[in-house]
N, C-alpha and C positions, 0 to 999 in steps of 0.2 A: 493852826489846825483846828478843825471843828470835831469835837468828841461828843457823842450822843449818850445821854443818860438813859439807862434801861429800866429805871423804876417805873412801874405802871402809873399813869396819871400825873406824872411829873409836870408841873406847870410850865417850866422853861427847860426842856430837855437838851437844847443845843448849847454847848459850852465852847467858848473860843480860848485857845491857848497858843499864843504866838511862839512860845519857846519850843513847842513840839514841831514846828516847821523845820527845825534842824534835825537831821536823821540821827546824829550822834546823841543829841539830848533825848530824842524820842526813845532811843534804845536803853538809855540808863536812868531816866527820870523816875522818881518815886511815885507813889500812888497820887492820882489826881481825884478830886471830889466835885460833884455837881454843885454849882454855885447856887442852885435853887433849892435842892432837897437834901444835899449832903451825901448822896449815894456814891459809892466808889465807882470810878469810871473805867479804870483799867482792870478788866476781869481776869482773875487769876494771875494777876501781875504781868499779862502778856497780850490780851486781846483788847484792842480799842475800837469800840463801835463808832463808825463815822457817819452812818446814814441809816435811816429807817427804810427798809425794803418793803415791808408789808405788815399788816396787823389783822388778826382774825379773832374769833370768839375765845380761842384757847391758847393763843401765842402771838408773839411778835418776832419778826426776823430783821436783823441788822447786818449791813455790810460792815466788815471790821478788818483791822490790820493786825497781823500776828507779828509782833515786834521781835519775837524769839527766832525768827527765821532769817537767813542771810539777806534776802531781797524784800523782807517784810511783806510776805504775800498777802493777798486779800483772801478773806474767807467769809463764811456766813455764820453768824451767832444767832441761834434760835433760843428764845426764852419762853418757858411755860408761864403764861400770863392770862388766866381765866378772867373773864368779865361777866357782869351780870349777877343777879341773885341766884346762885347755884346751890342746890342742896348738897350736903356733905357727901352723899352717895355719888352724885354726878361728878363733883369735884375730885373725889378719890378715883373714879374711873378715868378721868382726864389725866390725873397724875400718872396713873398706871400706863395710860396710852403714851404719854411723853417719854416715860422711862423705856417703854417697849420700843418706841421709835429709835431711840439711841441704840438699843441692843440689836435691832434688826439692821440699822444702817452699818453697824460694825460688822455684822455677819455678811451682808451682801455688797456693801459699798466697795470693798476691796476686791470683790470677785467679778464684778460686771462694770465694764468701762462706760456704761450709760446710766449709772447710778452714782451720785456724788458720794465721795468718801467721807467717813466720820473721823474727825481729828481729836475730839475731846468731848467728855460729858462730865459735868460737875455741878455742885450746888454752892450757893453763897448765902450765909445768914448774916443779916445786918439789921441795925436798929430801925424799928418802924417809925413811921411818922406819928403814930399814937405813942404817947409817953409810956415807958416801961414795957413795951412790947417789941418783939423781933419778928422780922419777915424772912422767909426762906425762899430763895429764888433758884430755879432749875435752869440750867443752860446746856445746850449742845452746840458744838462747833463742827461745820462741815465744809467741804470744798465749794468754792464759789465758781459758778458756771457763767462765763462772760458771754452774754447773748441776749436773745429775745424769747419770751414765751410765745406760744402759738396765739394766745389772746392778743398780745401786743402786735404780732405780726399781722393778725387779721385787721386790726385797727389801722396799721400803717400801709399795708399792701392790698387790702381788699380780700374778696372771697378767694378761696383756694380752688385750684383746678383739679380735675380728676387725677392727673399725674402727681400732683402734690399730696392728695389723699392716699393714693396708693403707696407713695413713698413713706408716709407716716405709719401706715399699716405694716409695711415691710420692716421698718426700723423698731417700732414700739412693741408689736406682737412678740418678738423673741424675748424682749425684756420682761413682758408680763409672763411668758411661758417659764422664764427663769425663776421669777419669785413664786409663781404658782407651784412649781415643782418643789419648792422649799416649804410649801404649806402656808404661804403668806398671800393675803388679799390686800390689795392697796386701798380700795374703798373710797378713793376721791379722785378718780381720773376725770380731768377737765382741761380745757385749753391753757389755763394758767398754771397748770402743774406739769406741763411739757415744755421744756426749754430747748431752743435750737442754739447750740454753741456757734460761735463765729466761724468754726471750721466746718459747720454743716451737721454735725452729729446732734441727734435728738437725745435729751436726758429726761428721765422720769424723776420728778421731784416730789417733795412733801409727803413723806410716809407717816404723817402725824395721825392719820386715822387708820393705820394698818391694824389687822386682826388676825391672829393665827387661826387657821381652820382646825376646828376640833371635831372629833367624832362623837357628836351628841345628837340625840334625836332632833329631827327637824321640827320647828315650832317652838324650840326653847329659845328664850330671849337672850341671844349671845351678841347682839349688835349694841354698840354704844350709843347709837342715835346721832353720830357725827357724820355728816355727809353734806354734799352740795345739792340743793334743791334743784330738780329738773334733770339731773344726771344720774340720780340713784334709781334703781328699779324698785318695784313694790316690795320685794322680800326684805330689802335693806331699810326702806322707810318704815316698815312694820316692826323692825327690830328683830326679825327672824335670822336664821342662819344665812350667811353669805357664801358665795361660791366663786370659782374663777369666771363663770359666765356673768357674775355681777360686775366684775371689771370690764368684760367685753361689752356689756350693755352700755356702761358709762363711756367707753371709748368710741362706741357707734354714735352716741349722742354728741360727743365732742366733735366728731367728723361731720355730722349734720350741721352743726353751728358754723363750722369752717367752710363748708360747701355753700351754705345759703346766706351766711352773714347775719342770720337771725338768732335771737335768744331761743334756748330750748323750749321755754313756755309757749312761744308762739308757733312751734312746730307740732306740739302735742294737742290733740283734740280730746279733752277730758270727757266730752259727752259720748263719744264712741270709743274712747280708751285706745286711740290709734295715733300713730305717728303719720302725719301728713306733710310730706316734704318733697315728694318727687316732682311736683309741678314747679318747684322753686329753683330747680337746677337741672342740668342735663348731663348724665353719666351713663355708661354702658349698663345693660341690664344685669350682667354677672355681678358687677360691684354693687349695684342697687339692691339686688336680692340678697347678697351677703350682709349688707348693712341691715336690711329688714329682718333677717333671721337673728342677727345679734340683738335686735330690739324686741324680740318676742316677749310677751308678759311673763310666761312661765320659764323659770330658770332652766328646767329640764329640756325645754324645746329649743333653746339657743345652742350655738356652738359651745362645746364643753372645754375647749382649750384654744390657745393661740395658734398651736400647730394645726388644728382643724381649719381655722379661718385661712391660714396661709395656703393649705392644701386646696381649699375651695377657690382661692384667688389665683393660685398657680397650680392647676390640676396636673396630675401625672399624665405623661404621654407614653402610651404603649408603643414599644419598638419591637422588631422582630429580630430574634437572635439568629445569626447565620448558621450556627451549629444545630439549632433546634427551631426551624421556622414555624412549627406549629405552637410553640410556647411564647407568648408575648412576655417581655420582660418590662415590668413597670419602671419608669425612670422619671424622676421629678425634674421639672424645668428648674434650672439653676436660679438662685435668688438674683433678682435684677441688680445691676450695678447702681450704686446710690448716685443720685443726681447731685450736681453741684449745688451748694446752698443758695437759696434765693437772695438776691441783692435787695437791700432796702432802698427806698426812694432817694434818701440822702447819699447813699453809696453810689448809685447810678449818677446822680447829678455831680458829685465830687469827681467821679471818674471822667465824666464828660468835660468838666472844667479843666482837669488835669491834661486830657488828651488834646483839647483845643490850645491851651497855653503852651504846652510842650511842642505841639505840632508847628506852631508859629515860630518858636525859637529855633527848631530844627531846620525849618524851611529858610529862615534868614541866614543861618550859618552856612547851609549847603549852597545857597545861591551865591553867597560871597566867595565861596571856594571854586565852584564849577562854572559860574556865570552862564548857565544853560537852564532855562526854565523847565524844559521837558525832563531832563536828567534830575533836576531838583525835585520835581513833582514825583517822579517814579521812586526815587530813593526815600523821599518823605513818607509816601504811602506805605512802602514796605516796613519802615521803622515804626510808624504809627500802628499798623496792623499787628506787629509784634507786641507793642506796648498794650494795646487793647486786649490781645489774646492773654497776655500775662495777667491782666486784671481779671478776666473771666475765670482764670485758674487760681485767682487769689495769690499769685506770687508777688504781685504788687498791690498793696492796700495800706490803709492808715497813713502813717507818717511818710511812707514812700511817695505818696502823691504830693507831698510838700518838699521833700528832700531832693528828688530828681529835678524838678523845675528850678529849684534854688541853685543847684550845682550848675545846671545849664545856663541860667542867667549869669552866674558869677563868671563862668568861662567866657561868655560873650562880652561881659563888662571889662574883664581884664585883658581880653585879646581883641583890640579894635579892629583888626583885619577881618574878623568874623561878622562885623556889623553891616558890611556892604555900604558903608557911607551913611547909614541910618543912625540917628541920635538915640541915646538911651531912652529918653522920654517917649519917642515914637515906638521903640521896640516894646516898652511896657504897655503902651496903648494898644498896639497890634495884638499883644499876647492876651490882654483882657477882652478885647473884641472877639478874638478867636474863641476864647473860653465861653463867652456869652452865646456866640453862634452855636457852639457845640452843645451847650445846655438847652438851647431853644429847640434844636433838632431832636435831641434825646427826648425832651418833654413832649414834643409833637408826636413822635413815633410811639411813645408810651401811651399817649391818649388814644391814638388810632388803634393800637393793639387792644387796649382795654375795651373800647367801643365794639370792635369786631368780636372779641371774646364774649361780651355780654349778649351780642346778637346771636352768636352761634351756640 
């Protein structure tokens, strides 16, 4: 097993321990130390970092194993890890932010299903690389969300559609409303901080730059200056008071980058101080106007809450009460049903290969039994349609796409009467040819779809 050292600037952070490949040893082994710098590797005697997920100016995140859980679940270990020549004042602010992040995650993570849970928060003091000195390391441990960030999704799938953008608004705005109602501003909304779980749910990540809204006069310097350039509005960059509309601004910039596939800096005209993005995509006027209002320079001119944005997106529909026809009763359009999560390119191709290979096995077995090509074709189409439908619903995915064809092949292998006189080698070749044809057809239709979408 590879265990990752969390000491900043460790020269060789990757450590190999073959004894940890055994789960029983992994659960009982004593502390392990980095072979390069001597840093303890098993944090708090239970968390083993196995991969560096990301690193920024004030911290690093690691994928880790919690060996104190029955199934040794995966989790995320975040370490406060400032870099650069920081003043003591800025460093202290960053320490406070990191501690505050843990407190806020504890408060809201367990209350909202689209915010990762906090599992632990602790410090470790260990000998420094400088003789006679000690270093103090701050850690928090939180739920691991298995999926892709919207930034990664943009890279693999291309520009988002209007439907996709509407879905993001529908799912993320209630999360923002939830934290804003608690007096919390996220302050770092961007594509890499929104994660789509494999089940399709969107999660809001990285509360490392959160700031409590305080009732102080506007103009007071209450911002820490930690934000993502291009996504932060003027009041945040100037270090002034931040508001719920500050997060809404960043969310709108996030959506523009997903719609157009371009960086935020290329969409903002600094000469006119305007966002110029409408010519780079085609969406309905209502949604475009909503995004433009979220992007207004003055915080007071934007929408003031996520609820306001949702009401503009799905406006009330007046209906007439049968008992009082003259009095319209406002009724909101119900929140739309969430769409099935988008499939990645690899998932589509794997599904196509599965359908082609399995389809060939089914056809061979059926023809061996019924000896009628028409009946074989009809039944095969019905079964394949069911398998494809199950994939679209994600009832079949991951290992299922290997297990089912393996079982089918084993049945044909051990029951010669299902082969129809065809040899095993020929069956394997037919299966792989069918899989390649299915992949080719899927790729062709995907290219045609993307071409038509870009034209329209």
